[in-house]
N, C-alpha and C positions, 0 to 999 in steps of 0.2 A: 480417529481423533485428528483434529487440525493442528498443524505446527504453527500456523499463523494465529496470532492472538487478536481478540476483539478490542477495539478502542472506540470510545464514544466522545461526544461533545465535552463531557465532564472530565474525562481522563486524557484528552488529546494533548493538552499543554504539557502535562507531567510526562506522559509516555513518549510523545513524539518530539515536541519542540525542545524539551529539556534533556533529551537523550544525548549521550556523548558518542553514540554510534551512528553510522549511516542507517537511516530508517526508511523502509518502504511501506507505504500505506496504499492498500487496495480499496478504492471507493467502489462499492458494489450495491446491488439490490437483489432481493430474492426472486423477483420476476424477470431478471435479466439472464437470458440463456447464455450469452458469451461469458458473463460473470461466473456462472456455475462451471463452465469449461475451464476457466482460468484458475479456479480454486485449487485443484490438485497440483498444478504447475507451481503455484506460489507456496504450497506446502512443501514441495521438493526443494525449492529455493531456500525456504526458511530452515529446513533441515541441513542443507549443504553449507549454508552460511551462518549456522548457529554460532553465537559468540562474537560474530563480526558484523552482522546486519540484523536489525530488528525488523520483523515482518508483521504488520498489523492489517486487519480488515475493518473497514468502517462502513456500516450499513447506512446508505444515504437517506433512506426513507425514515430512519429513526434518529438521524443526526443531521438535521437540516442546517444548523448553525455553521458547523465546520464545512459542510458541502457548499454552502453559499459563500463562505469566507474564501475558499480556494477556487471559486467559480467553476465547479465541476458541472459540466452539462452533458457529457457523453459517458456512457458506462460500457465496460469497466474503464476506470481511470486509475492509473498507478502514479503516485507522486513520491519521488525520492527526496528525502529531507536530509540535510547535513548541517550541523551547527544551528539547528532550529529554523532553517530557511529551505523553501522548496527549490530544488536544483534542476529537476527534470520532471516533466509531466508526459506520461505515455497514455494515449487514449486508444481504446479498442482492444480486441483480442489479438494477441501477437505470440509468436513462438518464444519458447523459453530462452533461446539463444539471444534474442533481442533484448529481453529483460536483463539477462546476465551481463551482456555487453555494457548496458547502461550502468549497472551496479559497479562493474569493474572500473569504470571511469572515475569513481569517487572513493575507491578503497586505497 
């Protein structure tokens, strides 16, 4: 079972923009190989930062409105939101340490 929760165009504002916690959103697609490799890493991060950071996954194929709004063109893309605003956009498969370093900047 995944520790990262799904978010959609419909729930994005409530779950991400209105959150009082640092929120990581993984923009991914089922056909994206690097996205599948990143999934378990994000699950670990979600577990390790439980209660301090919200971790969500947004399927770009099913949620085009939000994908276009944040101009996501490369997958996987991770966007860190704080106070309803995107603070960091990380594109491509990267090591867990890089993601964690970016999270720590905002905690």
